[in-house]
C-alpha positions in Angstrom: 41.1 -60.5 168.3 41.3 -62.0 164.8 45.1 -62.2 165.1 44.8 -64.1 168.4 42.3 -66.6 166.9 44.6 -67.2 163.9 47.6 -67.7 166.2 45.6 -70.3 168.2 44.6 -72.1 165.0 48.2 -72.1 163.9 49.3 -73.5 167.3 46.7 -76.2 166.9 48.1 -77.2 163.5 51.6 -77.3 164.8 50.6 -79.5 167.8 48.6 -81.9 165.5 51.5 -82.1 163.1 53.9 -83.1 165.9 51.5 -85.9 166.7 51.5 -87.0 163.1 55.3 -87.0 162.8 56.0 -88.7 166.1 56.7 -92.4 165.9 56.3 -93.1 169.6 52.5 -92.6 169.6 51.8 -94.3 172.9 53.9 -92.0 175.0 53.4 -88.7 173.0 49.7 -88.8 172.2 48.6 -88.0 175.7 50.8 -84.9 175.7 49.5 -83.8 172.4 45.9 -84.1 173.6 46.8 -82.1 176.7 48.3 -79.3 174.6 45.3 -79.2 172.3 42.9 -78.9 175.3 45.1 -76.2 176.9 45.0 -73.9 173.9 41.3 -74.5 173.1 39.4 -71.3 173.6 38.4 -69.8 175.9 41.8 -69.7 177.4 42.3 -69.8 181.2 45.4 -69.6 183.4 44.1 -72.5 185.4 44.0 -74.8 182.3 47.4 -73.6 181.1 49.0 -74.1 184.5 47.5 -77.6 184.8 48.7 -78.5 181.3 52.2 -77.3 182.2 52.3 -79.3 185.4 51.1 -82.5 183.7 53.5 -82.1 180.7 56.4 -81.3 182.9 55.8 -84.5 184.9 55.8 -86.5 181.7 58.9 -84.8 180.4 60.8 -85.5 183.6 59.8 -89.1 183.5 60.9 -89.4 179.8 64.2 -87.9 180.7 64.7 -90.4 183.5 63.7 -93.3 181.3 66.0 -92.1 178.5 69.0 -91.6 180.8 68.5 -95.0 182.5 68.1 -96.7 179.1 71.4 -95.2 177.8 73.1 -96.2 181.1 71.8 -99.7 180.8 72.8 -100.0 177.2 76.4 -98.9 178.1 76.6 -101.3 181.0 75.4 -104.1 178.9 77.9 -103.3 176.2 80.7 -103.3 178.7 79.6 -106.6 180.2 79.2 -108.2 176.8 82.7 -106.9 175.8 84.2 -108.3 178.9 82.5 -111.7 178.4 83.8 -111.8 174.8 87.3 -111.1 176.1 86.8 -114.0 178.5 85.7 -116.3 175.8 88.7 -115.4 173.7 91.0 -116.1 176.6 89.2 -119.4 177.1 89.8 -120.2 173.5 93.5 -119.6 173.9 93.5 -121.6 177.1 91.8 -124.4 175.3 94.3 -124.4 172.5 97.2 -124.3 174.9 95.6 -127.2 176.9 95.2 -129.2 173.7 98.7 -128.6 172.6 99.9 -129.4 176.1 98.1 -132.7 176.0 99.4 -133.6 172.6 103.0 -132.8 173.6 102.6 -134.8 176.8 101.2 -137.7 174.9 104.1 -137.6 172.5 106.6 -137.4 175.4 105.0 -140.3 177.3 105.8 -142.6 174.4 109.5 -141.8 175.1 109.3 -142.3 178.8 111.0 -145.5 180.2 111.1 -144.8 183.9 108.6 -143.8 186.6 110.8 -140.9 187.6 110.5 -139.4 184.1 106.8 -139.9 184.0 106.1 -137.9 187.2 106.8 -134.4 185.8 104.7 -135.1 182.8 101.8 -136.1 184.9 102.2 -133.0 187.1 102.2 -130.8 184.0 98.9 -132.5 182.7 97.3 -132.0 186.2 98.3 -128.4 186.3 97.0 -127.7 182.8 93.7 -129.5 183.6 93.3 -127.5 186.8 94.0 -124.2 185.0 91.5 -125.2 182.3 88.9 -126.0 185.0 89.5 -122.7 186.7 89.0 -120.8 183.5 85.8 -122.7 182.8 84.4 -122.0 186.3 85.3 -118.4 185.9 83.6 -118.1 182.6 80.5 -119.8 184.0 80.4 -117.5 187.0 80.7 -114.5 184.7 78.0 -115.7 182.4 75.7 -116.2 185.4 76.5 -112.7 186.7 75.8 -111.3 183.2 72.5 -113.1 183.0 71.5 -111.8 186.5 72.4 -108.2 185.5 70.4 -108.5 182.3 67.3 -109.7 184.1 67.7 -106.9 186.8 68.2 -104.2 184.2 65.3 -105.4 182.0 63.0 -105.3 185.1 64.1 -101.7 185.9 63.6 -100.5 182.4 60.2 -102.2 182.2 59.2 -100.4 185.4 60.4 -97.0 184.1 58.5 -97.4 180.9 55.4 -98.5 182.7 55.6 -95.3 184.9 56.1 -93.2 181.8 53.1 -94.8 180.2 51.0 -94.1 183.2 52.2 -90.5 183.3 51.5 -90.0 179.7 48.1 -91.7 180.0 47.2 -89.2 182.8 47.2 -86.5 180.1 44.3 -88.3 178.6 42.1 -87.3 181.5 40.1 -84.1 181.9 42.2 -82.0 184.3 39.2 -80.6 186.1 37.1 -83.7 186.8 39.7 -86.4 186.1 37.2 -88.2 183.9 38.5 -89.4 180.5 38.8 -86.7 177.8 37.8 -87.3 174.2 40.9 -89.2 173.3 40.5 -91.4 176.3 36.9 -91.9 175.4 37.8 -92.9 171.8 40.2 -95.6 173.1 37.7 -96.9 175.7 35.0 -97.0 173.0 37.3 -99.0 170.7 38.0 -101.5 173.5 34.3 -101.9 174.5 33.2 -102.3 170.9 35.8 -105.0 170.4 34.7 -106.7 173.6 31.0 -106.4 172.5 31.7 -108.0 169.2 33.9 -110.7 170.7 31.4 -111.7 173.4 28.3 -110.8 171.4 27.0 -108.8 174.4 25.1 -105.4 174.5 26.8 -102.1 175.0 24.9 -98.9 176.0 26.1 -95.3 175.5 24.6 -92.4 177.4 25.2 -88.7 176.8 24.2 -86.4 179.6 24.1 -82.6 179.7 23.8 -80.6 182.9 20.6 -78.6 182.9 20.8 -74.8 183.2 24.5 -74.8 183.6 25.0 -71.4 182.0 22.7 -69.9 184.7 25.0 -71.4 187.4 28.1 -69.9 185.8 26.4 -66.5 185.2 25.0 -66.2 188.8 27.8 -67.8 190.8 30.8 -67.6 188.6 32.9 -70.1 186.5 34.8 -71.4 189.6 31.6 -72.5 191.2 30.5 -73.9 187.9 33.7 -76.0 187.9 32.9 -77.2 191.4 29.4 -78.2 190.4 30.8 -80.3 187.6 33.3 -82.0 190.0 30.3 -82.7 192.4 28.3 -84.2 189.5 31.2 -86.5 188.5 31.8 -87.6 192.1 28.2 -88.6 192.5 28.1 -90.4 189.2 31.3 -92.3 190.0 30.0 -93.3 193.4 26.9 -95.0 191.9 28.2 -96.3 188.5 29.6 -99.8 188.2 33.4 -100.5 188.1 33.0 -101.8 184.5 31.4 -98.5 183.4 33.4 -95.7 181.8 32.9 -92.0 182.4 34.2 -89.3 180.1 33.9 -85.6 179.7 32.6 -85.0 176.2 32.3 -81.2 176.2 31.9 -78.3 178.6 29.0 -79.7 180.7 28.4 -82.9 178.6 29.5 -86.3 179.8 29.4 -89.8 178.2 28.9 -93.0 180.1 29.7 -96.4 178.5 27.8 -99.3 180.0 29.0 -102.7 178.8 26.7 -105.8 179.2 23.7 -103.4 179.4 20.7 -103.2 177.2 19.0 -99.9 176.4 16.1 -100.3 178.8 18.6 -101.1 181.6 20.7 -98.1 180.6 17.7 -95.8 180.8 16.9 -97.1 184.3 20.5 -96.6 185.3 20.5 -92.9 184.2 17.2 -92.3 186.0 18.6 -93.8 189.2 21.6 -91.4 188.9 19.1 -88.5 188.5 17.4 -89.6 191.8 20.8 -89.8 193.6 21.7 -86.3 192.4 18.4 -85.0 194.0 19.5 -86.6 197.3 23.0 -85.1 197.1 22.7 -81.3 196.9 25.7 -79.3 195.7 26.8 -76.9 198.5 28.4 -73.6 197.7 28.9 -71.4 200.7 25.5 -71.6 202.6 23.5 -72.3 199.4 22.2 -75.7 198.4 21.9 -76.1 194.6 20.0 -79.0 192.9 21.9 -80.2 189.9 19.9 -82.0 187.3 20.8 -83.4 183.8 19.1 -84.5 180.7 20.3 -87.7 179.0 20.0 -89.8 175.9 20.7 -93.5 176.0 21.3 -95.7 173.0 22.4 -99.3 172.5 25.1 -99.9 169.8 24.1 -102.0 166.8 26.6 -104.4 165.4 27.3 -102.3 162.3 27.7 -98.8 163.7 30.7 -97.0 165.1 31.0 -95.4 168.6 30.7 -91.9 167.1 27.4 -92.8 165.4 26.1 -94.2 168.7 27.1 -91.0 170.5 25.4 -89.0 167.8 22.1 -90.9 168.4 22.4 -90.5 172.2 23.0 -86.8 171.6 19.9 -86.5 169.6 17.9 -88.2 172.3 19.4 -85.9 174.9 18.4 -82.9 172.9 14.9 -84.2 172.7 14.9 -84.7 176.5 15.9 -81.1 176.9 13.1 -79.9 174.6 10.5 -81.9 176.5 11.2 -80.5 179.9 14.8 -81.3 181.1 15.8 -83.6 183.9 14.6 -86.4 181.7 16.1 -89.6 180.1 15.1 -90.7 176.6 16.2 -93.6 174.4 17.6 -93.0 171.0 
């Protein structure tokens, strides 16, 4: 057992080191988070299978993006090379055209009859027509090159956007699809920046499902997972679009409520409690009432998101101690 725990710790260190050494943080960080969660004890085949599926999807998209990027680079190189060759040819044509004009001008001074002038004029006309054709060809090629550049750039932008979305999906909890801790940290940073920019309030609530261990022990972990999914679905249905839901721990969740003061946040969490009492969790023929205890705090201008969550956690713990199914401010 000790060897297993040491191997897991070693695997954690290796994964974290990969994250530190990787330059492309945006695309790789979600995969690192997914691996860290997958190897966190207690291990389960379901969690490992889900991590494998998500990572394989990201890897496939990365492969497609890399292949398409290399193809686009080669196509652009060939097009640019062809255009340079065309410009070189045009330069030669321009030089020939100039020499032709100079020679024709010199010969014109020696012409004394109209018959002698006719072939010179024809030569100048032919040279001018050839020069115009070369110029038109170069213009068409330049327009084609520009169009291909825009098309290729749009394709690559779409591929990288899809890759970003696939990688970002690894920042969600695989069971409930709520944000995980990494996603929560990013959301907190955005909301705090917005709060400071707009000088508006931001509330943080940490809720913990009451008696969750009893559900797991009596009905099994699979039913416990279904209970968490039920809770998240109810919360999502009644929370605002601007609010953010994240899974903070096993049965702990954090809700970020922008433009919300503490008193309003407390009332919001109490309303969620009432909605949960109306929406029983059904497992087989049994109806189970799920309740939670929550702490709510409003961020101050000089504290971090982690500090606010810590205060909300303390208030939640006090709510548990005073009877559960309660909401207290912190």
